[in-house]
N, C-alpha and C positions, 0 to 999 in steps of 0.2 A: 649722697653723703660721701665725703672724701674718705680715703683709706685711713688717714690719721684719725678722723672721727670714729670710724668703725673700730680701730685698734683701741682707742681710748675707752670707748663704750664697753668693749669686751673685757678689758682689764677692770673697769669699774664694777663689773659683775661680781668680782671677787673682793672689791675694796670698799664699796659704798656702804657696807655695814658700819663704817665709821663716819657716816654723814652727820652733819651738824644738825641736831634736833633740839627740841625744847624740853625743859624739865620744870614742873610746877613748884618752884621754890620761891621764897619771899625775896631773898637777896639775889641779884643778878650774878651768876657765876662767871668767872673769867673764861676766855675761849678754850683753854686747855681743859679746864674742869668740866666745861659744857660737853666736850667730846667724850671725856671719860664717863661722866654720869649717864649720858643719854645713849651711848653705844650699848651698854649693858641693858638699859631699858628697852631699846629697840629689838635687840636680839632675843630677849626674854619673851617679848610679845610675839615676835615672829615664830619662835619655836612653840609657844603655847597655842598658837592658832594655825599651825602648819597645815593640819588636815582641812580645816575650814577654808584656808586660803587656796589650797590646791583644788578644792571642789569649786570654789568661786573666786578666781583670781582678781576680779574687779574690786574685791574688798581690800586688797592690798593697795590699789590706787587710792582709795579713800583714806586708808591709814597714812600713807605718805602725804597725801594732800593735807590732812589735818595736822600732822606733826611737823612736817618739813617746811611747808610754805611760809609760815610766819617768820621764819628765820633766814630766808634768802631774799636778797634785794633784787627782785626780778626787773624792776625799772632800771636800776643801774646796770644790771647784766645785759638787758636788752639794748640799752643805749650804747654800751661798749661793743656788743657783738655786731650791731648794725654798722657801727662806725659813725663818727661825728657828722659827716656830710649827709649821709642817708637819714640819720635821726633828725637833724635840723630841718631837712627838706620835707620830712614826713608830716602829714596832717595829724591832728589830735586823734582822729578816728583810726588812722593807720597805726599810730603808736599804741593805742589801746588794743587793737586787734592783734598786733604783733606780740605785745607783752603776754597776753592771754595764751596765744598759740605757742609761744616759746616756753612758757611756764608748763603748759600741758606736755610738751615734748620732753622736758627734763623730768617732770614728775613720773611719767610713764617709763622713761629710761631707768630711773631709780627703782621703781617698783619691779620692773622686769628683772633688773640686776639682783635685787634682794632674794629672788627665788633661787639664785645660784649659790647662796651661802651654804657652806657645808662644814662650818666649825673652824674656819681659819682664825688664828689669833691676831688681834689688832693691838699694836703697841703705840701709845701716844707719847711722843718725844717731848722732853722739857722745852719750854719756850726760852728764847734769848731776850733778856732785858725785861722791862716793865710794860706789859700790854697796855695798861691804862695811860701811861705816859706817851706811848707810841701812837695809839689810836688806830693802828693798822698793823696786822700781824699775819704770819703764816703758821698755822697749826700743822705740824708734821706728824704723819703716822706711817707705820710700817705694817704691812699685812704679810704674815708668815704663811706661806702655802706649804701644804704637805708634799714633800718631795720636789718642791720647786723653789725658785729664787724669791727673795723678799721683794715686795712691791712697795715703792715709796709713793705716798699720797699726801699732797699738801693742800690745805684749805686756806684760801685767802679771805680774811675777814677784816671788817672795820667796825668801830664803835659809833653808833648813831647818837643823835642828840638826847635820846632817852636813856642812854647808857647801855643799850642792848647790842650784842655782837651779831653782825649780819654777814652771811657768806656772799661773796660776789664772784668767786671763781674756784675751780678745783683743777689741780694739775696731777697727772699720772705719769710717774717716771719723767718728770720735767716737761711734759706736754700739757699745755693749758687747754682745758676743754673749750673755753670760750674762744681762744685763738683758733682752734680747729673749726668750730662752727662759724666764726667770722669769715674765714677763708672760703668755706663752702657756701655761705649765704651771699658773700660778695660776688661769687661766680654766678649764682642764680639771678641776682639783681642785674648784673651786667647783661645777662642773656635775655631775661624776660621782664625785669622790672620788679619793684617792691610789692605791688599788688599781687603779682603772680606768686611770689615767694610766700606771702601771707596766706593766700588761698591754698597753696600746696600744704603748708603746715596745718591749716584748719581742716583740710580734707583728710590728712593722716589722722588727726584727732577724731574726726567723725567715724572713720573706719575702725579705729581702736575702740571707740565707745560702742560700736555696734548698733 
């Protein structure tokens, strides 16, 4: 993993409490409202189950899996992070395995990061323009650290054909998480090939799953 990825991941440990999650409401909320509604829901659930999660951390993986996964477009993210040439050249089976392995990597990164939350305040900034008209927006948030600088987190989202907002990238202080992984993965593919990269990600998942 590149130094940029490691830095972005460590910062996310303080900021991912503002991850885009779901809220069981009848009307589809806008992207900014979705962040505001679900941040409070996630933090409340995290604090309420803190002792249980510390005793059994894998429960947090399941929590993130259930709440986050439906609202991230992992196929779009995987296609971009691999790059057009590698994605087009990949077989259907390679694509399937990569999407699952990359999803597992991000879910467990998120879950691990959530353990680091210690009450930082998250401000969701106003959107510019009409999200519905744009169809593609950045939800900007600021994480206020105690005794430290404010961290800027941006969530890139688009509206799918069903009218749901999907996350396809997260940037930390201007550094795109997908761009960081893309650079790291490209190096691995040049060195060992796509199958080797997929196997490496799958092995990490097996090790984490115990």
